[in-house]
C-alpha positions, 0 to 999 in steps of 0.5 A: 547868331553864329557865323557858321549858320550865317554862311550856311544860310547864304549858300542855301539861299543862293542855291535855292534862289529864294528865301522861301526855298531855302527856308523849306530846306532848312525847316525855318520861316523865310523871315528867319532866312532873311534875317540870317542874310541881313546879319551876315551882310551887316557883319561884313559891311557889304551887300551880298545879294540884290533883292527885287520883286523878280527874285534874288541875285548875287552882287559882284562881291557875292559872286566872289564870296560864294565859292569860298563859303561853299568850300568852307562848308565842304571842309567842315563836313569832311572834318566832322565826318572824319571824326565820326568815322573814327568811332568804333561803337555804333549806337541808337536805333536804325529804322529801315524800309525796303521792298517786301520780297527784296527786304525779306531775302536780302536785307533782313538776313544781314541784320544778325551779322551786322548787329553781331559787330554793332551790339549796341544798335537796335534795328527795325524794318518795314518791308512793303512794296509801297513807297514810304515818306522817310521823313514823315514816317520816321525812317532813317533809310530805305532800300529802293530799286530804280532811279531816285529823282527826289532832290530831298534824298541821297541815293547810294548805289549798292549793286547794278540791276536791270528791268526786263520783260519776261514770261514762260516759254509756254506763254510765248508759244501760246501768245506769240513774242512781242517785237516792240514795246507797243506790242505789249498791248496785245499781251496779258501784262501782270502789273504792279497795282498802285493805290486806287487800282491804277497800274504802273507803266513799264519803262523802256529805252529807244534811241537813247530816250526813256519812255513809258508804256501803259500795260494792262492784264487780267491780274494785278496786285500790290505784292511784287512776289505774288506777281512774280509767282503768277508770271512763273505759272504762265498766267501772263508776262511781267516786268522784273528785276534781273537780280530776281529772275536769274535762277529761273532764266538759267533753268529755262523756266523763264525767257526774256523779250524786248531786251534791246529796249530794256532800261540798262540802269535800274540799280539797287540803292540805299536812300536817305534824306539829305543831311549835312551829317550822316549818322554812323549807323546809316553809313556803316549799314550801307557799307555792310550791304554794299560789301555783301552784295558785291561779294563774288558769288553772292547772288548765285548762292542766294538764287540757287544758280549753278 
């Protein structure tokens, strides 16, 4: 067994707090992780971790050894990535998932110019408003809108975004303006439909704390673009991203309400599974999207503002 694998396993066991947790992250059995730690301790001639029915804890020598091991792994990754970054050719097959409307408008159009630079790369896209399992379903990366809480994924912000409640002036003239999130119970809220018909709640911030409000309405579906069309028709109110509604706001076709309760950070992000070495095809496409989305005037041109 190589020393790198032993050290990486020692760090992973320490971080996860158990052989089982480390094994799950590594894709091996707990027995294998235990043998790796045993091999490292035998080679060094010291005990690095106490084992008991209550779990694993570092010994005094383990406490001394863990940080140099972490630094060694960081240095290894930096060196490896620096070599990979020097490659001028991106090859292989990049498989990307994104929300349906956003993918069609802001991801797919970037494929031709990106491939014009990286001609040996093949790209595949799946645009859906359902959240896919990247690992199980074979995706390299995804574009997600909102916070990513899964510790198995890395999220790279591409552009800031907020979620706001909006509707047509005519709707609010007919039905009144909600003053608090709780007032939404009196309104026709057009919500995204999860699998099985359950509606997704809307998230707000009050006194620095996030909370969700369950909403209801006479129309719901699992297509965000169709929901937005219904909102623009004045059939109800929606919870939409600011990247999506700028043109309608500027033309006065939509207005926002409950702005003081809006979640300030609902970013557009690139997401990929945790991995020690990020393939060049993923890194370069993320850099490309970030550069495009942050080009002055991009969103105004795309949305027809001005």
